[in-house]
Every structure is written in structure tokens, then in C-alpha cells.
C-alpha positions in Angstrom: 16.7 -13.0 -3.6 13.2 -14.5 -3.6 10.5 -11.8 -3.1 6.7 -12.1 -2.8 4.6 -8.9 -3.1 1.1 -8.6 -1.6 -1.2 -5.9 -3.0 -4.8 -5.1 -3.7 -6.2 -5.1 -7.3 -6.5 -1.3 -7.3 -6.2 -0.1 -10.9 -5.7 3.7 -10.4 -2.3 4.0 -8.7 -1.1 0.5 -7.8 0.1 -0.3 -11.4 2.5 2.6 -11.1 4.4 0.7 -8.4 4.5 -2.6 -10.3 5.5 -1.1 -13.6 8.6 0.3 -12.0 9.5 -2.7 -9.8 8.8 -5.8 -11.9 11.3 -5.1 -14.8 14.1 -4.5 -12.3 13.6 -7.6 -10.2 12.5 -10.0 -12.9 12.3 -13.6 -11.8 13.4 -12.7 -8.3 9.7 -12.0 -7.8 8.4 -15.5 -7.2 4.8 -14.5 -6.8 2.4 -11.5 -6.7 -0.4 -12.0 -4.2 -3.5 -10.0 -5.3 -6.2 -9.4 -2.8 -9.5 -7.5 -2.7 -9.1 -3.7 -2.1 -12.0 -3.9 0.4 -11.2 -4.3 4.1 -12.3 -7.7 5.3 -14.9 -6.4 7.7 -16.6 -4.5 4.9 -18.5 -5.4 1.7 -18.4 -3.4 -1.5 -21.8 -2.1 -0.6 -20.9 -1.0 2.9 -17.6 0.6 1.6 -19.6 2.5 -1.0 -22.0 3.8 1.6 -19.2 4.9 3.8 -17.5 6.7 1.0 -20.8 8.5 0.1 -21.4 9.5 3.7 -18.0 11.2 3.9 -17.3 12.5 0.4 -20.7 12.8 -1.1 -22.6 11.2 -4.0 -21.0 13.3 -6.8 -17.4 12.4 -5.7 -18.5 8.7 -5.5 -19.8 8.8 -9.0 -16.6 10.3 -10.3 -14.5 7.7 -8.5 -16.7 4.9 -9.8 -16.3 6.2 -13.4 -12.5 6.4 -13.1 -12.3 3.0 -11.5 -14.3 1.4 -14.3 -12.2 3.2 -16.9 -9.0 2.0 -15.3 -10.2 -1.6 -15.0 -10.8 -2.0 -18.8 -7.1 -1.5 -19.4 -4.9 -4.6 -18.8 -1.9 -2.3 -18.4 -3.7 -0.9 -15.3 -4.2 -4.3 -13.7 -1.8 -5.7 -11.1 -2.6 -9.2 -12.3 -2.0 -8.2 -15.9 1.3 -6.6 -15.2 2.5 -9.6 -13.2 1.4 -12.1 -15.9 3.0 -10.0 -18.6 6.3 -10.7 -16.8 5.5 -14.4 -16.4 5.1 -14.0 -12.6 2.7 -16.4 -10.8 -0.3 -14.7 -9.4 -2.0 -15.9 -6.2 -5.5 -14.7 -5.2 -6.3 -15.8 -1.6 -9.5 -14.4 0.0 -7.5 -14.3 3.3 -3.7 -14.1 3.5 -3.8 -15.9 6.8 -5.7 -18.9 5.5 -3.7 -22.1 6.2 -3.9 -23.3 2.6 -2.4 -20.0 1.4 0.3 -20.1 4.2 1.2 -23.6 3.0 1.5 -22.4 -0.7 3.6 -19.5 0.4 5.9 -21.6 2.4 6.5 -23.8 -0.7 7.8 -20.6 -2.5 10.5 -20.2 0.2 10.5 -16.4 0.1 13.3 -14.3 1.6 11.0 -11.3 1.8 7.3 -10.7 1.7 6.5 -7.1 0.8 3.0 -5.6 1.5 2.0 -2.6 -0.6 -1.3 -1.2 0.7 -2.6 -4.6 1.6 -5.9 -4.1 3.5 -5.5 -7.3 5.5 -3.6 -7.7 8.8 -0.8 -10.3 8.7 -1.1 -13.0 11.4 1.9 -14.2 13.4 2.4 -17.4 11.2 2.7 -15.3 8.1 4.9 -12.7 9.7 7.4 -15.4 10.7 7.4 -17.2 7.4 9.9 -15.3 5.1 13.7 -15.8 5.9 14.3 -12.0 6.2 10.9 -10.9 7.3 7.8 -9.1 6.1 8.0 -5.5 5.0 5.2 -3.0 4.6 5.2 0.1 2.4 3.4 3.0 4.0 2.7 6.4 2.4 3.7 8.6 5.2 6.8 9.3 7.3 6.1 7.0 10.2 5.3 7.2 13.1 3.2 10.1 11.9 -0.1 9.3 10.0 -0.3 5.6 10.7 -3.5 3.8 9.6 -5.8 4.3 6.6 -5.5 6.8 3.8 -2.4 8.6 5.0 -2.2 10.7 1.9 -5.6 12.1 2.6 -4.7 13.0 6.1 -1.5 14.6 5.1 -3.5 17.0 2.8 -6.2 17.5 5.4 -3.6 18.4 7.9 -2.2 21.1 5.7 1.3 19.5 5.5 3.9 20.9 3.0 5.7 17.6 3.0 5.3 13.9 3.5 7.0 10.7 2.4 7.1 7.0 2.1 8.3 4.5 4.8 9.4 0.9 4.4 9.2 -0.9 7.8 9.3 -4.4 9.3 5.8 -5.7 9.9 4.6 -6.6 13.4 1.2 -7.6 14.9 0.5 -3.8 15.5 -0.7 -1.6 12.6 2.3 0.3 11.0 4.3 -0.3 14.2 7.4 -2.3 13.1 10.9 -0.9 13.0 11.7 1.5 10.2 14.0 0.2 7.4 14.0 3.2 5.0 12.2 6.5 4.4 12.1 9.0 1.6 10.6 12.5 1.7 8.1 14.0 -0.8 7.3 17.7 -1.1 3.6 18.6 -1.2 2.7 21.4 -3.5 -0.2 23.8 -3.0 -1.9 22.4 -6.1 -1.6 18.8 -4.9 -4.7 16.6 -5.2 -5.2 13.3 -3.4 -4.8 11.5 -6.7 -1.5 13.2 -7.7 0.0 12.6 -4.2 -1.0 9.0 -4.3 0.6 8.5 -7.7 3.8 10.3 -6.6 3.9 8.2 -3.5 3.6 4.9 -5.4 6.4 5.9 -7.7 8.7 6.9 -4.8 7.7 3.7 -3.0 8.8 1.6 -6.0 12.3 3.2 -6.0 12.6 2.9 -2.2 11.6 -0.7 -2.2 14.2 -1.5 -5.0 16.9 0.3 -2.9 15.8 -1.6 0.2 16.0 -5.0 -1.5 19.5 -4.2 -2.5 20.4 -3.7 1.2 18.7 -7.0 2.1 20.9 -9.0 -0.3 23.5 -9.2 2.4 21.1 -10.2 5.2 18.7 -8.7 7.7 18.7 -4.9 8.0 18.9 -3.3 11.4 15.8 -1.1 11.8 15.3 2.3 13.4 12.7 2.9 16.1 9.1 3.5 15.1 7.5 4.6 18.4 3.7 4.6 18.1 3.4 6.9 21.1 5.3 9.6 19.2 3.1 9.4 16.1 -0.5 9.6 15.1 -3.2 7.1 13.9 -6.1 7.8 11.6 -9.0 5.8 10.3 -11.4 6.5 7.4 -12.3 10.2 7.2 -15.7 11.5 8.4 -17.7 14.2 6.7 -16.1 17.0 8.9 -12.6 15.8 7.9 -13.5 16.0 4.2 -14.9 19.5 4.9 -11.6 20.6 6.4 -9.8 19.0 3.4 -11.9 21.0 0.9 -11.6 24.2 3.0 -7.8 24.0 2.5 -8.4 24.0 -1.3 -7.7 20.3 -1.7 -9.5 18.0 -4.2 -9.7 14.3 -4.8 -8.6 14.8 -8.5 
């Protein structure tokens, strides 16, 4: 099996996933593609402003502090973990760039697995791997499609959530479901603890899913967008509801 992972360089929770996956798959991972954690239509400055508008300046300062703290540790770097396993690291600005598509085609991947990648895959990329492109989403689809599903689960007062692995399609989080695993949400859960738990569960689910793909394509279950829900970045009133339920970022 030849697997390519695509993920943002996010040092807080993303290394949890790769520390569990990389030792198990070894050289079956032919590359790790590391992209910016910022959505393409935003800059770091505009993303910071959006965060401050919704969560406040104090929360922003705390997150910046922890982000900087995590970045100084090589063990909390997706690139660092990949290189420690002698895995090639690719860093395209755009996953749909023709030069990157050409490089990826040379790797002849069986599967391309997106883990919280903030870029939308184009049709050429979706059609490239032999067995397809998979996405790992931190909710039980079709509920809580879109951005920051763990936040919306907590803001919605849910007592449970989960992780979904699904085929990727041109629509956001709309491809057929390959596997799901439930996660209990405790009353003391914070956004950070739920994100960390979700990434650990996601790693184990992806490993189990790859085992299923060793014999060929996996028949998916339906993922009807009309029966689910879609969320974008939270506004100030959403954060107020989150806080009113006793939830915290950390």
C-alpha cells in the first residue's frame, strides 16, 4: 500500500495523529504533504482578526502563546515527525497546482488521506490515487460538516460525537462514508481536549481503514448532505452560547 497524507502544520493536536500512524505504516507512507493551516482565501492577519472578533483578545493571546510554545518542539511538528521516520515531506502552496499534481503522480499513491487540510481538492487530484482520496472529519457525518466541528459539537450541547473517514468528492464533507467511530463528550470537555481525543481516535480509525483497503476499494455508506448540517467559522454569539454552556477553549 502506498499512502500519501495531506495535513496542515498545526503543532497543537496534529502531531498526535502522526505519532500514532507513522510507526505503524512505516515506508508505506510515501510522502507527507504539509500545507499552511490558514484557509487560502485568508491571510494570517485576517485570520487573527476573525479569531479576535469571535473569541476575544485574551483568548487570542492565550492561543498565540500555546502555538509558539508548541512550535519550538520538533516533536510537535508534522514535518519533524515525518522526517524522523525518513518520510519525504512536500510543501506545496496549493495542492491543485499542476507541478504538485505531477510530483504526486510520480509517487503512484494508492490512497491520498486528508487530515484537516484547509484546501479543497480539485477533480484532477481527486482522480489521481488508485483507490481514491479519503478525508478524516471530526464529527459523525452528515452532521457538523464544515469548519471546526469539535467547537460546534460543544456549542450544540452534544453528549457524544465521533470521527468519520469518507471518500472525498467536489462537495465539502459530502463523499460516501467509509468508517466512523463514536466519542463520548464529558461535561468537563474543553475544545482542546476534544480535539486531542478526536485526533487519537482518527489515527486508529485510519489505520483500521487502510487495512480494509488492502484488498481493494471499499464500498461506502450514504452521506446525504440534506440530512446533516453545515457550519462555518463561529461568530461572537456562537462563542457566547459555547461559554454559557460552561465550555472553554482549554
